[in-house]
SEMAR-194786 format. One record per residue (C-alpha): residue in three letters; x, z, y. Coordinates in steps of 0.001 Angstrom, whole numbers, plus 500000, padded with zeros to 6 digits. Each point is the difference from the previous one (the first is absolute). Layout:
ZAKOL   rest       px       pz       py
ZAKOL    ala        X        Z        Y
...
//
This chain:
ZAKOL   rest       px       pz       py
ZAKOL    met   738614   079174   428180
ZAKOL    ile   498855   502393   502705
ZAKOL    ile   497037   501670   498198
ZAKOL    ser   499209   500288   496299
ZAKOL    cys   496915   501663   498490
ZAKOL    gln   499980   500566   496233
ZAKOL    asn   496902   501282   498130
ZAKOL    val   498858   502173   502916
ZAKOL    gln   497015   502293   499424
ZAKOL    lys   498186   502153   502562
ZAKOL    tyr   497067   502397   499657
ZAKOL    his   497751   501400   502715
ZAKOL    gly   498796   503163   498348
ZAKOL    ala   498650   498884   496628
ZAKOL    gln   499466   496393   501113
ZAKOL    leu   502619   497442   498970
ZAKOL    val   500483   497778   503068
ZAKOL    leu   503092   498003   498984
ZAKOL    ser   500579   499599   496262
ZAKOL    asp   502838   497492   499553
ZAKOL    ile   501533   498591   503199
ZAKOL    thr   503027   497781   499391
ZAKOL    phe   501472   497527   502517
ZAKOL    asp   503226   499199   501855
ZAKOL    ile   500571   499161   503676
ZAKOL    arg   503029   498068   501243
ZAKOL    gln   501662   500258   503399
ZAKOL    gly   498163   497999   502687
ZAKOL    glu   496850   499291   497951
ZAKOL    lys   496603   499920   501729
ZAKOL    ile   497430   501425   497564
ZAKOL    gly   496252   500520   500202
ZAKOL    leu   498563   502992   498119
ZAKOL    ile   496329   499361   499240
ZAKOL    gly   497224   501597   497971
ZAKOL    arg   496508   501397   500336
ZAKOL    asn   499242   503057   502146
ZAKOL    gly   501066   503154   498143
ZAKOL    cys   502331   498276   497517
ZAKOL    gly   503057   502027   501125
ZAKOL    lys   501795   497769   502529
ZAKOL    thr   500467   502748   502622
ZAKOL    thr   501047   502435   497237
ZAKOL    leu   502727   497539   498966
ZAKOL    phe   501185   499819   503629
ZAKOL    arg   500308   503783   500102
ZAKOL    leu   502091   499868   496813
ZAKOL    leu   502270   497270   501417
ZAKOL    ser   500497   501901   503283
ZAKOL    gly   500900   503215   498149
ZAKOL    glu   496977   501984   501268
ZAKOL    glu   498899   500510   496379
ZAKOL    arg   501738   499825   496626
ZAKOL    pro   498753   498122   496900
ZAKOL    asp   498714   502068   497069
ZAKOL    gln   501725   497611   497573
ZAKOL    gly   502292   496998   500296
ZAKOL    gln   502743   499273   502498
ZAKOL    ile   500252   498577   503540
ZAKOL    ser   503486   498855   501039
ZAKOL    ile   500854   499128   503617
ZAKOL    arg   503424   498627   500917
ZAKOL    arg   502246   502724   501383
ZAKOL    gly   500137   500122   503790
ZAKOL    ser   496830   497944   500489
ZAKOL    val   497624   501236   502694
ZAKOL    val   496284   499785   499126
ZAKOL    gly   497505   499934   502876
ZAKOL    leu   496312   500753   499345
ZAKOL    leu   497196   499380   502486
ZAKOL    ala   498151   503311   499726
ZAKOL    gln   496201   500027   499981
ZAKOL    ile   499915   502906   502500
ZAKOL    gln   502507   499721   502827
ZAKOL    glu   501458   503245   501349
ZAKOL    ala   501939   500876   503151
ZAKOL    glu   500751   502953   502258
ZAKOL    thr   497030   501118   502108
ZAKOL    arg   501278   498640   503336
ZAKOL    asp   501826   496904   498696
ZAKOL    thr   499155   496747   501760
ZAKOL    val   499640   496647   498266
ZAKOL    tyr   503430   498927   501293
ZAKOL    thr   501595   503218   498694
ZAKOL    val   498587   499267   496544
ZAKOL    leu   501355   496422   500134
ZAKOL    gln   503428   501360   500992
ZAKOL    arg   500141   502156   496834
ZAKOL    ser   501323   496924   498171
ZAKOL    phe   503132   500213   502163
ZAKOL    ala   500522   503761   499790
ZAKOL    glu   503694   499735   499074
ZAKOL    pro   501001   497351   502596
ZAKOL    leu   498092   501947   502684
ZAKOL    ala   501892   503177   499014
ZAKOL    trp   503262   498029   500354
ZAKOL    gln   498844   498722   503395
ZAKOL    ser   499326   503567   501129
ZAKOL    arg   503473   501079   498827
ZAKOL    leu   501571   497023   501824
ZAKOL    arg   498391   501205   503264
ZAKOL    glu   501424   503492   499381
ZAKOL    leu   503480   498552   499394
ZAKOL    glu   499745   497943   503193
ZAKOL    gln   499284   503211   501910
ZAKOL    gln   502994   501688   498377
ZAKOL    met   502322   497099   500826
ZAKOL    ser   498901   500020   503627
ZAKOL    gly   501214   503622   500227
ZAKOL    leu   503318   499520   498165
ZAKOL    asp   503345   498965   501473
ZAKOL    ala   501946   497756   497631
ZAKOL    gly   503276   501054   501626
ZAKOL    thr   499590   503775   499653
ZAKOL    asp   498113   500230   496681
ZAKOL    glu   501003   496912   498082
ZAKOL    ala   499157   501421   496514
ZAKOL    ala   496400   500867   500943
ZAKOL    trp   499579   496647   501747
ZAKOL    asn   501234   498081   496919
ZAKOL    arg   497747   502029   497683
ZAKOL    val   496883   499310   502090
ZAKOL    leu   500963   496342   500465
ZAKOL    lys   500484   499536   496243
ZAKOL    glu   496620   501565   499176
ZAKOL    tyr   498384   497892   502721
ZAKOL    gly   501508   496785   498566
ZAKOL    val   498895   500781   496431
ZAKOL    leu   496460   500890   501082
ZAKOL    gln   499677   496950   502253
ZAKOL    glu   501056   497719   497139
ZAKOL    lys   497430   501589   497652
ZAKOL    phe   497308   499859   502703
ZAKOL    glu   500621   496300   500616
ZAKOL    ala   500088   499175   496248
ZAKOL    ala   496634   501768   499523
ZAKOL    gly   498419   497812   502701
ZAKOL    gly   499820   502849   502493
ZAKOL    tyr   500026   497714   503019
ZAKOL    glu   496956   498097   498650
ZAKOL    ile   497805   503044   499215
ZAKOL    asp   497509   499414   502813
ZAKOL    ala   499871   496244   499329
ZAKOL    ser   499426   500585   496251
ZAKOL    ile   497185   502470   500674
ZAKOL    gln   498387   497590   502460
ZAKOL    arg   500238   497058   497554
ZAKOL    val   498430   501807   497034
ZAKOL    ala   497388   501895   502041
ZAKOL    ser   498775   496895   501812
ZAKOL    gly   499949   498045   496733
ZAKOL    leu   497689   502603   498436
ZAKOL    gly   497806   500143   503101
ZAKOL    ile   501165   503362   501400
ZAKOL    ala   499736   499555   503767
ZAKOL    gly   502617   501428   502367
ZAKOL    ser   497231   501946   501719
ZAKOL    gln   499679   502099   496815
ZAKOL    tyr   503636   501132   499929
ZAKOL    glu   499354   503155   502029
ZAKOL    arg   496806   500988   498161
ZAKOL    glu   500219   503070   497800
ZAKOL    phe   500223   498945   496363
ZAKOL    ala   497473   502669   498997
ZAKOL    ser   497348   498393   502259
ZAKOL    leu   500078   496655   498134
ZAKOL    ser   497343   498932   497509
ZAKOL    gly   500861   499831   496295
ZAKOL    gly   500466   496220   500141
ZAKOL    glu   502227   500210   503094
ZAKOL    lys   502136   502703   498360
ZAKOL    thr   500440   497819   496911
ZAKOL    lys   501078   497070   502185
ZAKOL    val   502588   502139   501834
ZAKOL    gly   501196   501372   496636
ZAKOL    leu   500453   496449   498709
ZAKOL    ala   502027   499063   503094
ZAKOL    glu   502202   503095   499568
ZAKOL    leu   500580   499125   496335
ZAKOL    leu   500920   496374   500771
ZAKOL    leu   502450   501159   502685
ZAKOL    arg   501692   502265   497434
ZAKOL    arg   500744   496939   497820
ZAKOL    pro   500271   501832   496639
ZAKOL    asp   501382   498256   496900
ZAKOL    val   496544   500172   498365
ZAKOL    leu   496771   499737   502010
ZAKOL    leu   496920   501489   498313
ZAKOL    leu   496936   498804   501944
ZAKOL    asp   496528   501285   499086
ZAKOL    glu   497332   497645   501440
ZAKOL    pro   502169   499056   503034
ZAKOL    thr   497472   497472   501392
ZAKOL    asn   496969   502341   500050
ZAKOL    his   500227   500973   503686
ZAKOL    leu   501642   496843   501368
ZAKOL    asp   498346   497088   501769
ZAKOL    met   500697   496404   498938
ZAKOL    gly   502881   499453   502421
ZAKOL    ala   501739   503185   498818
ZAKOL    ile   499441   499088   496320
ZAKOL    glu   501591   496573   500522
ZAKOL    trp   502925   501614   501852
ZAKOL    leu   500467   502518   497145
ZAKOL    glu   500006   497176   497442
ZAKOL    gln   502839   498244   501841
ZAKOL    tyr   501896   503275   500435
ZAKOL    leu   499823   500860   496295
ZAKOL    leu   501006   496475   498942
ZAKOL    ala   503173   500357   502106
ZAKOL    tyr   500607   503618   498893
ZAKOL    asp   503192   500281   497933
ZAKOL    gly   498878   503116   498109
ZAKOL    thr   497570   500381   497090
ZAKOL    val   496262   500130   500753
ZAKOL    leu   497332   501431   497691
ZAKOL    ala   496531   499748   501570
ZAKOL    ile   496605   501223   498801
ZAKOL    ser   497554   497547   501515
ZAKOL    his   496586   498438   499440
ZAKOL    asp   500577   497387   502733
ZAKOL    arg   500233   496779   498008
ZAKOL    tyr   501476   497866   502814
ZAKOL    phe   502659   502677   500636
ZAKOL    leu   500909   500105   496296
ZAKOL    asp   500263   496200   499854
ZAKOL    ala   502158   499849   503129
ZAKOL    val   502440   502848   499231
ZAKOL    val   500375   500837   496309
ZAKOL    lys   501756   498006   497300
ZAKOL    lys   499214   502454   497195
ZAKOL    val   496804   501878   499118
ZAKOL    val   499814   503242   498008
ZAKOL    glu   496465   500832   498881
ZAKOL    ile   499011   503514   498911
ZAKOL    glu   497251   499717   497394
ZAKOL    asp   498885   502653   497484
ZAKOL    gly   503039   502111   500948
ZAKOL    glu   502491   497227   499163
ZAKOL    ala   502036   497628   502184
ZAKOL    ile   499916   496218   499469
ZAKOL    thr   502492   497868   501966
ZAKOL    tyr   499369   496443   501264
ZAKOL    his   502849   498061   501629
ZAKOL    thr   497903   498206   502607
ZAKOL    asn   497852   500623   503077
ZAKOL    tyr   496336   501053   499905
ZAKOL    ser   498535   496515   499476
ZAKOL    gly   502426   499378   497146
ZAKOL    tyr   499201   503447   498567
ZAKOL    gln   496299   499090   499736
ZAKOL    val   500817   496892   497945
ZAKOL    glu   502626   501752   497842
ZAKOL    lys   497765   502998   499328
ZAKOL    glu   497114   497835   498808
ZAKOL    thr   502357   498060   497703
ZAKOL    arg   501538   503252   498675
ZAKOL    leu   496610   501592   499296
ZAKOL    leu   498717   496926   498161
ZAKOL    gln   503196   499832   497920
ZAKOL    gln   499855   503759   499303
ZAKOL    phe   496374   499688   498903
ZAKOL    ala   500887   497115   497662
ZAKOL    asp   502913   502044   498554
ZAKOL    tyr   497709   503016   499651
ZAKOL    gln   497399   497975   498060
ZAKOL    glu   502690   498517   497762
ZAKOL    gln   501462   503447   499290
ZAKOL    gln   496568   501480   499285
ZAKOL    lys   499384   497195   497492
ZAKOL    lys   503343   500769   498317
ZAKOL    ile   499277   503773   499954
ZAKOL    lys   496599   499367   498402
ZAKOL    gln   501591   497796   497304
ZAKOL    met   502651   502675   499266
ZAKOL    gln   497347   502736   499799
ZAKOL    glu   497954   497907   497564
ZAKOL    ser   503113   499299   497919
ZAKOL    ile   500843   503743   499851
ZAKOL    lys   496444   500792   498949
ZAKOL    arg   500079   497334   497230
ZAKOL    leu   503404   501167   498709
ZAKOL    ile   498784   503601   499723
ZAKOL    glu   496828   498856   498182
ZAKOL    trp   502000   497848   497560
ZAKOL    gly   502387   502869   499344
ZAKOL    asn   497089   502360   499270
ZAKOL    arg   498205   497496   497725
ZAKOL    ser   503020   499483   497763
ZAKOL    asn   499951   501896   496748
ZAKOL    pro   502310   501792   500095
ZAKOL    pro   500260   500018   503879
ZAKOL    asn   502721   497658   501259
ZAKOL    pro   502285   501846   502472
ZAKOL    ser   501585   496725   501244
ZAKOL    phe   496761   499101   501802
ZAKOL    his   500004   503384   501725
ZAKOL    arg   503685   499589   501007
ZAKOL    arg   499257   496572   501542
ZAKOL    ala   496971   501448   501813
ZAKOL    ala   502093   502916   501352
ZAKOL    ser   502763   497604   501141
ZAKOL    met   497443   497797   501792
ZAKOL    gln   498430   503094   501638
ZAKOL    lys   503435   501049   501325
ZAKOL    ala   500518   496514   501467
ZAKOL    leu   496561   500231   501630
ZAKOL    asp   500793   503430   501467
ZAKOL    arg   503322   498750   501413
ZAKOL    met   498364   496984   501645
ZAKOL    val   500026   500178   503835
ZAKOL    lys   496346   499706   500905
ZAKOL    ile   499054   497646   502827
ZAKOL    lys   497642   501703   502433
ZAKOL    arg   496699   498198   500507
ZAKOL    pro   500204   498592   503559
ZAKOL    val   497174   500597   502470
ZAKOL    leu   499210   496475   501166
ZAKOL    glu   497560   501062   502716
ZAKOL    arg   500005   503473   501516
ZAKOL    lys   496992   501562   501670
ZAKOL    ala   499875   499525   503757
ZAKOL    met   497696   501237   502728
ZAKOL    asp   496570   498433   499359
ZAKOL    leu   498983   499262   503580
ZAKOL    gln   496854   497868   500324
ZAKOL    leu   498875   499639   503606
ZAKOL    gln   496360   499066   500504
ZAKOL    gln   497722   500037   503046
ZAKOL    glu   496468   501333   500412
ZAKOL    asp   499037   497349   502582
ZAKOL    arg   501832   497338   502008
ZAKOL    thr   500697   500085   503747
ZAKOL    gly   498994   497346   502507
ZAKOL    asn   502283   496999   500473
ZAKOL    gln   502115   501906   502523
ZAKOL    ala   501431   503158   498417
ZAKOL    val   502442   501152   502740
ZAKOL    ile   499987   498766   503617
ZAKOL    leu   502890   500732   502365
ZAKOL    asp   499271   498990   503608
ZAKOL    arg   503045   500258   502319
ZAKOL    ile   500829   503600   499090
ZAKOL    ser   503048   501749   501463
ZAKOL    lys   501605   503371   499374
ZAKOL    ser   502750   501975   501727
ZAKOL    tyr   501386   503508   499769
ZAKOL    gly   501390   500992   503392
ZAKOL    ser   502442   497305   501093
ZAKOL    arg   500271   498569   496478
ZAKOL    thr   497756   497017   499244
ZAKOL    leu   499180   499486   496317
ZAKOL    phe   498143   496685   500384
ZAKOL    thr   497867   498107   502527
ZAKOL    gly   497223   497424   499711
ZAKOL    ala   499601   500261   496218
ZAKOL    ser   497206   497598   499046
ZAKOL    asp   498937   498580   496658
ZAKOL    ile   497113   499914   497531
ZAKOL    leu   500360   501047   496366
ZAKOL    arg   497232   498273   498061
ZAKOL    tyr   498240   501089   496831
ZAKOL    gly   502147   499420   496907
ZAKOL    glu   503276   499619   501957
ZAKOL    thr   503079   502080   499199
ZAKOL    ala   502311   500887   502896
ZAKOL    ala   503279   501928   499979
ZAKOL    leu   501017   501869   503167
ZAKOL    ile   503780   499919   500407
ZAKOL    gly   502506   501214   502584
ZAKOL    gly   502828   502457   500487
ZAKOL    asn   499675   503768   499619
ZAKOL    gly   498254   501378   503095
ZAKOL    ala   498695   496574   501059
ZAKOL    gly   496395   501258   499951
ZAKOL    lys   498666   498836   496632
ZAKOL    ser   498397   503312   499000
ZAKOL    thr   498690   500382   503574
ZAKOL    leu   498249   496632   499721
ZAKOL    leu   498445   501065   496684
ZAKOL    arg   498709   503204   501584
ZAKOL    met   498437   497982   502840
ZAKOL    ile   498280   497715   497484
ZAKOL    leu   498662   503114   498238
ZAKOL    gly   498780   501447   503304
ZAKOL    gln   502375   502980   499791
ZAKOL    glu   501841   498946   503171
ZAKOL    thr   498937   498188   503172
ZAKOL    pro   501849   496935   501366
ZAKOL    asp   501154   500060   503660
ZAKOL    ser   498181   496709   500571
ZAKOL    gly   498002   497480   498002
ZAKOL    ser   497751   500739   497056
ZAKOL    cys   500196   500238   496232
ZAKOL    met   496910   499607   497813
ZAKOL    leu   499142   499986   496321
ZAKOL    gly   497586   497422   498632
ZAKOL    ser   496425   500684   498968
ZAKOL    arg   499503   501949   496741
ZAKOL    ala   503721   500888   499854
ZAKOL    ala   500704   502789   497486
ZAKOL    val   503623   501049   500565
ZAKOL    gly   502282   501285   497260
ZAKOL    tyr   503065   501523   501712
ZAKOL    leu   503196   501020   498204
ZAKOL    ala   502126   501883   502522
ZAKOL    gln   503752   500443   499799
ZAKOL    glu   499839   503712   499216
ZAKOL    ala   502462   502216   498217
ZAKOL    val   498955   502160   497057
ZAKOL    pro   498290   503140   501426
ZAKOL    glu   502484   502873   499686
ZAKOL    asp   497234   502589   499854
ZAKOL    gly   497758   497943   497709
ZAKOL    lys   498696   502607   497565
ZAKOL    leu   497137   497938   498582
ZAKOL    ser   500542   498469   496576
ZAKOL    val   499971   496205   499627
ZAKOL    leu   496662   500238   498166
ZAKOL    arg   498389   502289   502602
ZAKOL    tyr   501229   497867   502914
ZAKOL    phe   498690   496774   498429
ZAKOL    arg   496638   501548   499092
ZAKOL    glu   499521   501283   503551
ZAKOL    glu   500956   496656   501573
ZAKOL    ala   498024   497841   497548
ZAKOL    gly   497059   502343   499260
ZAKOL    met   500307   499567   496226
ZAKOL    glu   499445   502037   496822
ZAKOL    glu   503101   501270   498184
ZAKOL    gly   499775   497708   496956
ZAKOL    glu   499569   496849   502084
ZAKOL    ala   502698   501136   502457
ZAKOL    arg   502546   500494   497201
ZAKOL    gly   499218   496515   498683
ZAKOL    gln   500566   498495   503452
ZAKOL    leu   503257   501943   500512
ZAKOL    ala   501319   498760   496631
ZAKOL    arg   499748   496463   501421
ZAKOL    phe   502532   501122   502633
ZAKOL    leu   502405   501480   497416
ZAKOL    phe   498865   503650   500284
ZAKOL    tyr   499699   500984   496336
ZAKOL    gly   499309   503332   498286
ZAKOL    ser   501526   502928   501879
ZAKOL    asp   501045   497721   502901
ZAKOL    val   496539   500476   501533
ZAKOL    phe   500684   503735   500435
ZAKOL    lys   503137   499475   502120
ZAKOL    thr   499624   501210   503580
ZAKOL    ile   500056   497163   502520
ZAKOL    gly   502786   501819   501864
ZAKOL    gly   502225   499533   496928
ZAKOL    leu   499411   496255   499607
ZAKOL    ser   502714   497419   500533
ZAKOL    gly   499542   497399   502736
ZAKOL    gly   498957   497375   497444
ZAKOL    glu   497452   502310   498318
ZAKOL    trp   498466   500942   503368
ZAKOL    thr   499600   496302   500936
ZAKOL    arg   498380   499232   496616
ZAKOL    leu   497556   502891   500474
ZAKOL    arg   498972   498736   503437
ZAKOL    phe   499498   496495   498584
ZAKOL    ala   497686   501519   497367
ZAKOL    val   497872   501493   502803
ZAKOL    leu   500125   496727   501965
ZAKOL    met   498823   497948   497006
ZAKOL    his   497007   502298   499491
ZAKOL    arg   498810   499464   503612
ZAKOL    arg   499706   496188   499562
ZAKOL    pro   500982   498933   503569
ZAKOL    asn   499848   496400   501270
ZAKOL    leu   502804   500429   502570
ZAKOL    leu   503254   501504   498739
ZAKOL    ile   502457   501399   502557
ZAKOL    leu   503225   501081   498302
ZAKOL    asp   503023   501652   501637
ZAKOL    glu   503151   499500   497881
ZAKOL    pro   498052   499982   496702
ZAKOL    thr   503006   499159   497791
ZAKOL    asn   502201   502906   501158
ZAKOL    his   500963   502213   497023
ZAKOL    leu   498197   497763   497464
ZAKOL    asp   502062   498723   497068
ZAKOL    ile   500163   496273   499305
ZAKOL    asp   497245   500046   497354
ZAKOL    ser   497600   501737   502411
ZAKOL    arg   500935   497583   502798
ZAKOL    glu   499197   497054   497753
ZAKOL    ala   496656   501606   499056
ZAKOL    leu   499197   500400   503724
ZAKOL    glu   500966   496382   500703
ZAKOL    glu   497763   498724   497202
ZAKOL    ala   497100   502162   501254
ZAKOL    leu   500364   498678   503569
ZAKOL    glu   500096   496403   498746
ZAKOL    glu   496655   500587   498254
ZAKOL    phe   498419   501972   502877
ZAKOL    pro   497312   497878   501745
ZAKOL    gly   500026   501965   503281
ZAKOL    thr   502387   500163   502954
ZAKOL    val   503434   501685   499915
ZAKOL    leu   502229   501151   502875
ZAKOL    ala   503223   501747   498980
ZAKOL    val   503169   501325   501620
ZAKOL    ser   502947   499435   497683
ZAKOL    his   503748   499397   499913
ZAKOL    asp   499919   498830   496370
ZAKOL    arg   500814   496305   500362
ZAKOL    tyr   499066   499093   496420
ZAKOL    phe   496610   501714   500399
ZAKOL    ile   499319   498239   503335
ZAKOL    asn   501076   496611   498677
ZAKOL    arg   497783   500239   496923
ZAKOL    cys   496806   501502   501449
ZAKOL    phe   499668   498982   503655
ZAKOL    gly   499202   496655   501599
ZAKOL    lys   500137   501211   503601
ZAKOL    leu   502496   502096   501960
ZAKOL    trp   499523   502108   503111
ZAKOL    ala   503403   500698   501524
ZAKOL    ile   500866   502457   502789
ZAKOL    glu   503380   499059   501484
ZAKOL    asp   501540   500956   503340
ZAKOL    gly   496705   501361   501322
ZAKOL    arg   498077   496823   499136
ZAKOL    phe   497374   499314   497360
ZAKOL    his   500076   496744   498002
ZAKOL    ala   497661   498658   497329
ZAKOL    phe   501376   497573   497422
ZAKOL    asn   498215   498116   497233
ZAKOL    gly   502226   499891   496921
ZAKOL    asn   501873   502320   497649
ZAKOL    tyr   503240   501863   500660
ZAKOL    glu   502334   497276   498698
ZAKOL    tyr   498381   497416   502267
ZAKOL    tyr   500191   502438   502915
ZAKOL    lys   503764   500421   499434
ZAKOL    glu   500459   496224   499848
ZAKOL    lys   498215   499609   503339
ZAKOL    gln   502098   502807   501495
ZAKOL    ala   503166   498159   498934
ZAKOL    glu   498682   496715   501436
ZAKOL    gln   499103   501748   503275
ZAKOL    ala   503473   501525   500252
ZAKOL    ala   501600   496602   499295
ZAKOL    ala   497825   498339   502653
ZAKOL    val   500964   502619   502602
ZAKOL    ser   503722   499616   499249
ZAKOL    ser   499805   496183   500127
ZAKOL    val   498495   499820   503525
ZAKOL    pro   502769   499651   502639
ZAKOL    ala   500086   502796   502548
ZAKOL    gly   498466   499291   503404
ZAKOL    asn   497710   497099   499093
ZAKOL    gly   496887   502126   500578
ZAKOL    ile   498440   499120   496630
ZAKOL    leu   499406   502812   497505
ZAKOL    pro   498202   499991   496665
ZAKOL    ala   496571   501622   499968
ZAKOL    gly   499837   503767   499649
ZAKOL    lys   503554   500774   501121
ZAKOL    gly   500813   503625   499388
ZAKOL    gly   498027   500054   496761
ZAKOL    leu   498029   497708   497720
ZAKOL    gln   496530   499016   501115
ZAKOL    tyr   498203   497567   497750
ZAKOL    his   496424   501041   500802
ZAKOL    ala   498027   499655   503227
ZAKOL    gln   499340   503109   502050
ZAKOL    ala   496419   500660   501076
ZAKOL    pro   498808   498262   503204
ZAKOL    ala   499965   502065   503170
ZAKOL    asn   496247   500541   500077
ZAKOL    gly   499826   501422   496455
ZAKOL    ile   499333   498640   496517
ZAKOL    ala   496240   500389   499825
ZAKOL    ser   499282   498310   503313
ZAKOL    ser   502879   497497   500012
ZAKOL    arg   497690   496908   500159
ZAKOL    lys   496390   499329   500787
ZAKOL    gln   497772   499126   497090
ZAKOL    arg   499894   496281   499254
ZAKOL    ser   498662   497627   497389
ZAKOL    ala   501697   499404   496646
ZAKOL    ile   500770   496389   501012
ZAKOL    ala   501815   501155   503150
ZAKOL    trp   502092   502434   497966
ZAKOL    glu   500896   497318   497438
ZAKOL    gln   500986   497507   502705
ZAKOL    glu   502255   502488   501803
ZAKOL    ile   501658   501181   496767
ZAKOL    ala   500536   496383   498854
ZAKOL    ala   501647   499158   503354
ZAKOL    ala   502306   503056   499705
ZAKOL    glu   500974   499043   496423
ZAKOL    glu   500721   496432   501148
ZAKOL    arg   502317   501315   502772
ZAKOL    leu   501827   502131   497426
ZAKOL    gly   500348   497000   497671
ZAKOL    arg   501515   497857   502767
ZAKOL    ile   502591   502694   500790
ZAKOL    asp   500904   500325   496286
ZAKOL    ala   500442   496226   499722
ZAKOL    glu   502232   499943   503090
ZAKOL    met   502169   502816   498589
ZAKOL    leu   500564   497950   496814
ZAKOL    ala   501235   496943   501919
ZAKOL    pro   503624   499066   498995
ZAKOL    gly   501184   499898   503623
ZAKOL    ile   498902   503593   500619
ZAKOL    ala   501570   501585   496889
ZAKOL    ser   503458   500377   501583
ZAKOL    asp   498782   501016   503480
ZAKOL    ala   499878   503829   499916
ZAKOL    val   498759   500299   503603
ZAKOL    lys   497124   497560   499475
ZAKOL    leu   499086   501674   496673
ZAKOL    ala   499865   503432   501659
ZAKOL    glu   497775   498614   502746
ZAKOL    leu   497669   498385   497448
ZAKOL    gln   499917   503212   497953
ZAKOL    his   498907   501892   503109
ZAKOL    thr   497250   497413   500647
ZAKOL    arg   498917   500152   496344
ZAKOL    asp   499761   503832   500064
ZAKOL    thr   497752   499783   503054
ZAKOL    ala   497778   497393   498321
ZAKOL    gln   499845   502072   496796
ZAKOL    ala   499017   503084   502016
ZAKOL    glu   497162   498062   501653
ZAKOL    leu   498775   498759   496604
ZAKOL    asp   500087   503541   498544
ZAKOL    glu   498056   501265   502994
ZAKOL    leu   497353   497284   499502
ZAKOL    tyr   499593   500862   496315
ZAKOL    thr   499717   503739   500798
ZAKOL    ala   497401   499475   502718
ZAKOL    trp   498025   497577   497803
ZAKOL    met   499936   502481   497076
ZAKOL    asp   498984   502832   502347
ZAKOL    glu   497073   498027   501340
ZAKOL    ala   498913   498934   496508
ZAKOL    glu   500065   503614   498816
ZAKOL    gln   498032   501216   503029
ZAKOL    lys   497287   497454   499164
ZAKOL    cys   499953   501210   496368
ZAKOL    phe   499738   503682   500846
//
């Protein structure tokens, strides 16, 4: 046992945050700590790290164990660089290294023949220090820093930047790298995936699975919890409930537990009611007797004592209130909601993407994915008209009413109350505004909190309340699930599934993307790709692409389509989308599309032939031909739909 919590209580002022926290953690366990926003998870982390002490109860940590906490606000000396901060994990080995250099200087000035005692003393100290330095991995310091930093997406070009100049998300990422390099016995991670892109999240999952220490992670990332943890501790109503499974198993076990608890509660209530009626009858019988019969009163008193000693089962809450987000639109857009026509963007010598072309149609949902700094938020700003592309054009469809949720931090100087802010944004009377805010979990005195004092999850819920009131038909969301708890994420997912309009969102939440989006826009290695399908299908195709590349012998000149990144969707023709083909009759369109589909069918049939199945070179060549044919067919469909819409409007 490395950590034990027994009946821990903690108050914040007069508010009881944790009422009865009891659980045990064994060496090497990977545990997910979950619960709604504000339930006390971060408070528990501060108790476990020793920053605060419990008001009641006991927390025991095995003697000699080192606990590492990923702090919410990262601090460093004013002039410290990113690399200096990463080196803090190796402070002791680096001090030994410095002393070894000093001893080398001393030895170079000593003569073993004339001052043998001093020489032996220095040589002995040098040997001891060198052994300790080697055992602590001193010779692999730079390699270890490089491995962890690159895994989390910290580029080498950032090493010399001043730590103080980084954004909050970048500081958190560097702090996480520094903590992982320290390799404490217990890792306390508070929302470790919030500022990581998908590649970094997947790397972190593999790192934590191989980590030989104990990991306790607060997270609302459901894929991360499924991949890493084998035990879930849920904080609910100030108490801790333990489930020995991952997140998916927790959902099943919790439902079963609640239903069983409700059945036990009903059975106990029935028994309590029967005992109360029996006590009442016994007292009445005793009073009616003439003279009064004290035996009835003794039996009633004995039964009352048994009732008082009974451990009452708490009535379980089968369904807790969640954010009531109902997205509706005032009017629909035209068939084409967002049109990208060969747009490119660079900053100095750095190219974000080139030739980005695609059409997002009314009712479609698209997720924009890519690494941190790939240009996702830049592309959103160009779609919104806040930034100009270097080349190409970006247009919104007719009658587009945009609802934009930016990735903004809580305003530090926000002095307006929640109620005042919402009323000003929505133009609403106080009574109606309070009713709307209650739908987003702002009850009673919550509406008088200043927006500067809100948590990240509360600030996102407030902005969704404003967004819902505006009734847009095109939603553009930048990391909408960041800081939301799992219940609020599920409410958002259900609202998006019911929304009739168009949705474009930047997100690194793989569960959210997989559930809500049928199209992906990916920015990889300076190239833009459009892909029809959800995230799981996209990953399957990535794996197939990688396998196809590795199976082609070097030097044969045949490469799968889209080498250097996936490309499953045709780029726009050179003379632009709108004027790609001259107008023609419906029959001509149908004939050309039918011929293209027939060509595609012939290639598919050839690829299924038994003689081809074992010929990797021939398969790669056919795949390349098929991709070209598919691109031509997609182009025909796009041009045909464009012409049909132009005739309609």
